[in-house]
C-alpha atoms as a printed R data frame, in Angstrom:
    type eleno elety resid chain resno      x      y      z
1   ATOM     1    CA   MET     A     1  0.153 -0.039 -0.016
2   ATOM     2    CA   PRO     A     2  1.975  3.493 -1.175
3   ATOM     3    CA   LEU     A     3  2.332  5.843  1.447
4   ATOM     4    CA   ILE     A     4  0.421  9.384  0.811
5   ATOM     5    CA   ALA     A     5  2.484 12.201  2.183
6   ATOM     6    CA   VAL     A     6  0.305 14.121  4.069
7   ATOM     7    CA   ALA     A     7  1.335 18.073  4.334
8   ATOM     8    CA   ALA     A     8  1.642 19.386  7.677
9   ATOM     9    CA   PRO     A     9 -0.311 22.686  8.247
10  ATOM    10    CA   ALA     A    10  1.359 25.677  8.268
11  ATOM    11    CA   VAL     A    11  2.316 27.154 11.921
12  ATOM    12    CA   ALA     A    12  1.946 30.782 12.267
13  ATOM    13    CA   ALA     A    13  4.146 32.119 14.098
14  ATOM    14    CA   PRO     A    14  3.790 33.920 16.939
15  ATOM    15    CA   PRO     A    15  3.764 37.860 16.802
16  ATOM    16    CA   ARG     A    16  6.807 39.100 18.448
17  ATOM    17    CA   VAL     A    17  5.967 41.678 21.430
18  ATOM    18    CA   VAL     A    18  7.386 45.168 20.933
19  ATOM    19    CA   THR     A    19  6.076 47.960 24.155
20  ATOM    20    CA   VAL     A    20  6.443 51.843 23.576
21  ATOM    21    CA   LEU     A    21  7.758 52.396 27.313
22  ATOM    22    CA   GLY     A    22  6.193 56.376 27.833
23  ATOM    23    CA   ASP     A    23  4.093 59.249 28.650
24  ATOM    24    CA   SER     A    24  1.704 61.175 27.143
25  ATOM    25    CA   ILE     A    25  2.788 61.257 23.988
26  ATOM    26    CA   THR     A    26  2.656 57.572 23.121
27  ATOM    27    CA   ALA     A    27 -0.433 56.676 26.017
28  ATOM    28    CA   GLY     A    28 -2.375 58.698 23.427
29  ATOM    29    CA   PHE     A    29 -3.517 61.662 25.468
30  ATOM    30    CA   GLY     A    30 -6.712 62.721 23.971
31  ATOM    31    CA   LEU     A    31 -7.059 60.292 21.406
32  ATOM    32    CA   PRO     A    32 -8.706 56.749 21.483
33  ATOM    33    CA   ALA     A    33 -6.174 53.976 21.430
34  ATOM    34    CA   ALA     A    34 -6.584 53.055 17.917
35  ATOM    35    CA   GLN     A    35 -5.604 56.688 16.979
36  ATOM    36    CA   ALA     A    36 -2.552 57.003 19.619
37  ATOM    37    CA   VAL     A    37  1.419 56.279 18.648
38  ATOM    38    CA   PRO     A    38  1.546 52.074 19.857
39  ATOM    39    CA   ALA     A    39 -1.576 51.065 17.411
40  ATOM    40    CA   GLN     A    40 -0.842 53.327 14.914
41  ATOM    41    CA   LEU     A    41  3.192 51.175 15.089
42  ATOM    42    CA   GLN     A    42  1.510 48.474 14.986
43  ATOM    43    CA   LEU     A    43 -0.753 49.223 12.056
44  ATOM    44    CA   ALA     A    44  3.060 50.370 10.402
45  ATOM    45    CA   LEU     A    45  5.174 47.931 11.383
46  ATOM    46    CA   ARG     A    46  2.166 45.095  9.816
47  ATOM    47    CA   LYS     A    47  2.526 47.170  6.490
48  ATOM    48    CA   LEU     A    48  6.020 46.080  6.147
49  ATOM    49    CA   GLY     A    49  5.672 42.821  6.214
50  ATOM    50    CA   LEU     A    50  5.978 42.586 10.187
51  ATOM    51    CA   VAL     A    51  3.865 40.425 12.976
52  ATOM    52    CA   VAL     A    52  4.138 42.013 14.925
53  ATOM    53    CA   GLN     A    53  1.647 43.217 18.704
54  ATOM    54    CA   VAL     A    54  2.650 46.768 19.522
55  ATOM    55    CA   ARG     A    55  2.159 47.106 23.240
56  ATOM    56    CA   ALA     A    56  0.943 50.346 25.209
57  ATOM    57    CA   ALA     A    57  3.240 51.353 28.429
58  ATOM    58    CA   GLY     A    58  2.848 55.601 28.429
59  ATOM    59    CA   VAL     A    59  1.449 56.519 31.574
60  ATOM    60    CA   SER     A    60  0.926 60.274 31.400
61  ATOM    61    CA   GLY     A    61  3.095 62.798 33.438
62  ATOM    62    CA   ASP     A    62  5.756 59.965 33.447
63  ATOM    63    CA   THR     A    63  9.091 61.290 33.188
64  ATOM    64    CA   THR     A    64 12.436 59.064 33.149
65  ATOM    65    CA   ALA     A    65 12.429 58.730 36.510
66  ATOM    66    CA   GLY     A    66  8.275 57.245 36.966
67  ATOM    67    CA   GLY     A    67 10.049 55.240 34.033
68  ATOM    68    CA   LEU     A    68 13.071 54.044 35.483
69  ATOM    69    CA   ALA     A    69 10.737 53.057 38.861
70  ATOM    70    CA   ARG     A    70  8.084 50.774 37.126
71  ATOM    71    CA   VAL     A    71 10.301 49.243 33.873
72  ATOM    72    CA   ASP     A    72 10.471 45.495 35.204
73  ATOM    73    CA   PHE     A    73  6.485 46.025 35.741
74  ATOM    74    CA   SER     A    74  5.490 48.088 32.086
75  ATOM    75    CA   VAL     A    75  7.611 45.710 30.406
76  ATOM    76    CA   ARG     A    76  6.504 41.810 30.237
77  ATOM    77    CA   LYS     A    77  9.085 39.527 30.025
78  ATOM    78    CA   ASP     A    78  7.392 38.335 26.935
79  ATOM    79    CA   THR     A    79  9.412 41.474 25.212
80  ATOM    80    CA   ASP     A    80 10.828 41.492 22.175
81  ATOM    81    CA   LEU     A    81 11.833 44.939 21.870
82  ATOM    82    CA   ALA     A    82 11.047 48.130 23.638
83  ATOM    83    CA   VAL     A    83 10.754 52.030 22.644
84  ATOM    84    CA   VAL     A    84 11.723 54.281 25.953
85  ATOM    85    CA   ALA     A    85 10.362 57.114 24.403
86  ATOM    86    CA   LEU     A    86 10.953 59.228 27.787
87  ATOM    87    CA   GLY     A    87 12.487 62.510 28.338
88  ATOM    88    CA   ALA     A    88  9.679 65.198 27.441
89  ATOM    89    CA   ASN     A    89  8.451 66.071 31.060
90  ATOM    90    CA   ASP     A    90 11.841 65.805 32.311
91  ATOM    91    CA   LEU     A    91 12.270 68.891 29.581
92  ATOM    92    CA   LEU     A    92  9.131 70.039 31.046
93  ATOM    93    CA   GLN     A    93 10.522 70.559 34.289
94  ATOM    94    CA   GLY     A    94 13.305 71.305 33.548
95  ATOM    95    CA   GLN     A    95 15.078 68.309 35.605
96  ATOM    96    CA   ASP     A    96 19.050 68.432 35.416
97  ATOM    97    CA   PRO     A    97 20.104 66.887 32.508
98  ATOM    98    CA   LYS     A    98 22.231 64.992 34.364
99  ATOM    99    CA   ARG     A    99 19.319 63.371 36.399
100 ATOM   100    CA   THR     A   100 17.589 62.226 33.516
101 ATOM   101    CA   ARG     A   101 20.150 60.351 31.473
102 ATOM   102    CA   ALA     A   102 21.229 58.467 34.407
103 ATOM   103    CA   ASN     A   103 17.769 57.697 34.607
104 ATOM   104    CA   LEU     A   104 17.670 56.210 30.535
105 ATOM   105    CA   ASP     A   105 20.489 54.475 31.906
106 ATOM   106    CA   GLY     A   106 19.255 52.698 33.955
107 ATOM   107    CA   ILE     A   107 16.291 52.059 32.269
108 ATOM   108    CA   ILE     A   108 18.842 50.559 29.037
109 ATOM   109    CA   ARG     A   109 20.491 48.736 31.562
110 ATOM   110    CA   LYS     A   110 17.359 46.530 32.263
111 ATOM   111    CA   LEU     A   111 16.232 45.686 29.273
112 ATOM   112    CA   LYS     A   112 19.048 45.044 28.468
113 ATOM   113    CA   ALA     A   113 20.196 42.676 31.597
114 ATOM   114    CA   ARG     A   114 16.521 41.176 31.113
115 ATOM   115    CA   ARG     A   115 17.736 40.460 26.622
116 ATOM   116    CA   ILE     A   116 14.936 42.761 25.666
117 ATOM   117    CA   GLY     A   117 15.986 44.767 22.462
118 ATOM   118    CA   VAL     A   118 15.745 48.844 22.455
119 ATOM   119    CA   VAL     A   119 15.558 51.806 20.820
120 ATOM   120    CA   LEU     A   120 16.042 54.999 22.221
121 ATOM   121    CA   THR     A   121 14.254 57.786 21.010
122 ATOM   122    CA   GLY     A   122 14.993 61.290 21.584
123 ATOM   123    CA   ILE     A   123 12.957 64.717 22.351
124 ATOM   124    CA   SER     A   124 14.632 67.796 20.993
125 ATOM   125    CA   ALA     A   125 14.979 71.054 23.375
126 ATOM   126    CA   PRO     A   126 13.830 74.362 21.897
127 ATOM   127    CA   ILE     A   127 17.407 76.738 22.179
128 ATOM   128    CA   GLU     A   128 15.161 79.318 23.575
129 ATOM   129    CA   ILE     A   129 14.467 77.380 27.284
130 ATOM   130    CA   GLY     A   130 18.430 78.581 27.176
131 ATOM   131    CA   GLY     A   131 21.485 77.722 24.925
132 ATOM   132    CA   GLY     A   132 23.585 75.409 27.697
133 ATOM   133    CA   TYR     A   133 20.270 73.651 29.275
134 ATOM   134    CA   ALA     A   134 19.110 72.555 25.367
135 ATOM   135    CA   ARG     A   135 22.687 71.803 24.024
136 ATOM   136    CA   ASP     A   136 23.198 69.142 27.349
137 ATOM   137    CA   PHE     A   137 19.516 67.979 27.283
138 ATOM   138    CA   ASN     A   138 19.878 67.225 23.230
139 ATOM   139    CA   ALA     A   139 23.280 65.631 24.162
140 ATOM   140    CA   ILE     A   140 21.848 62.751 26.309
141 ATOM   141    CA   PHE     A   141 20.070 60.796 23.541
142 ATOM   142    CA   PRO     A   142 22.990 60.601 21.249
143 ATOM   143    CA   GLY     A   143 25.441 59.825 23.594
144 ATOM   144    CA   LEU     A   144 23.294 56.813 25.469
145 ATOM   145    CA   ALA     A   145 22.792 55.003 21.779
146 ATOM   146    CA   ARG     A   146 26.312 55.138 21.012
147 ATOM   147    CA   THR     A   147 27.341 53.565 25.014
148 ATOM   148    CA   HIS     A   148 25.275 51.371 25.303
149 ATOM   149    CA   GLY     A   149 25.069 50.286 20.891
150 ATOM   150    CA   VAL     A   150 21.281 51.027 20.586
151 ATOM   151    CA   PRO     A   151 19.549 52.270 17.384
152 ATOM   152    CA   LEU     A   152 18.294 56.066 18.231
153 ATOM   153    CA   TYR     A   153 15.653 58.159 16.591
154 ATOM   154    CA   PRO     A   154 16.642 61.239 17.685
155 ATOM   155    CA   ASN     A   155 13.255 63.243 17.984
156 ATOM   156    CA   LEU     A   156 10.347 61.213 18.945
157 ATOM   157    CA   LEU     A   157  7.912 64.708 17.244
158 ATOM   158    CA   ASP     A   158 10.184 65.129 14.411
159 ATOM   159    CA   GLY     A   159  7.715 66.856 11.197
160 ATOM   160    CA   VAL     A   160  5.030 67.307 13.931
161 ATOM   161    CA   ALA     A   161  6.583 69.471 16.481
162 ATOM   162    CA   ARG     A   162  5.015 72.923 16.395
163 ATOM   163    CA   ARG     A   163  2.720 72.005 13.731
164 ATOM   164    CA   PRO     A   164 -0.883 73.265 14.780
165 ATOM   165    CA   ALA     A   165 -2.721 70.844 12.152
166 ATOM   166    CA   LEU     A   166 -0.888 67.839 13.664
167 ATOM   167    CA   ASN     A   167 -1.106 68.755 16.986
168 ATOM   168    CA   GLN     A   168 -3.729 69.432 19.658
169 ATOM   169    CA   PRO     A   169 -5.445 72.898 21.084
170 ATOM   170    CA   ASP     A   170 -2.475 72.294 23.930
171 ATOM   171    CA   GLY     A   171  0.243 72.574 21.053
172 ATOM   172    CA   ILE     A   172  2.036 69.509 22.544
173 ATOM   173    CA   HIS     A   173 -0.081 66.186 22.023
174 ATOM   174    CA   PRO     A   174 -0.212 64.952 18.636
175 ATOM   175    CA   ASN     A   175 -3.254 64.705 17.639
176 ATOM   176    CA   ALA     A   176 -4.320 61.581 15.128
177 ATOM   177    CA   ARG     A   177 -2.832 62.765 11.946
178 ATOM   178    CA   GLY     A   178  0.280 63.619 14.340
179 ATOM   179    CA   ALA     A   179  0.188 60.185 15.983
180 ATOM   180    CA   GLN     A   180  0.350 59.088 12.720
181 ATOM   181    CA   ILE     A   181  2.949 60.328 11.121
182 ATOM   182    CA   ILE     A   182  4.970 59.583 14.453
183 ATOM   183    CA   ALA     A   183  4.528 55.823 13.859
184 ATOM   184    CA   ALA     A   184  5.327 55.961  9.756
185 ATOM   185    CA   ARG     A   185  8.500 57.537 10.827
186 ATOM   186    CA   LEU     A   186  9.614 54.958 14.143
187 ATOM   187    CA   ALA     A   187  8.417 52.244 12.028
188 ATOM   188    CA   PRO     A   188 11.387 51.689  9.855
189 ATOM   189    CA   VAL     A   189 13.810 52.240 12.727
190 ATOM   190    CA   VAL     A   190 12.224 49.518 15.062
191 ATOM   191    CA   ALA     A   191 11.752 47.134 12.644
192 ATOM   192    CA   LYS     A   192 15.731 47.661 11.737
193 ATOM   193    CA   ALA     A   193 15.818 46.903 15.535
194 ATOM   194    CA   LEU     A   194 13.816 43.377 15.230
195 ATOM   195    CA   ALA     A   195 15.737 42.365 12.239
196 ATOM   196    CA   ALA     A   196 19.032 42.619 13.942
197 ATOM   197    CA   LYS     A   197 17.804 41.257 16.994
198 ATOM   198    CA   GLY     A   198 16.905 38.349 15.014
């Protein structure tokens, strides 16, 4: 009796998990969850052909100190890659850039110790707040990316900041279109980091 080969059903790979650790910008302040940056990032990554689940771990008002305090429980153990999007509230509060840097350094170290990949996003300090402070603050992000060998997305609000049509009436938080632009620009950096992680 001839043997009949039966093709095994294809098993779909589980989605890779990306967690966005951030503040109100990534928490989707003023927006439905489906229009916020994490949901839009998931859509943008899927358009690039990636099977991913993007998890929102943004807390409105959070500083880098808050992120450091909660990173272990906010970024769950099944996370493949964490997008660290903190620093805007440190900037608004005029915190010492050395403290902000130390907090972000601690977050990255904790994630790497758990073998979770990291993409660091920066926030650009406007020169109007003081040239010396802006220079010191803006140097935090590329410096940490070099130190830890992690990808850097230099300015989370690139293309959106100071553009009224892309922000809510407060002029700080992106509207739905702004969130879409942030996600679309961030997605290739996240996709490359996922590919590098294997």
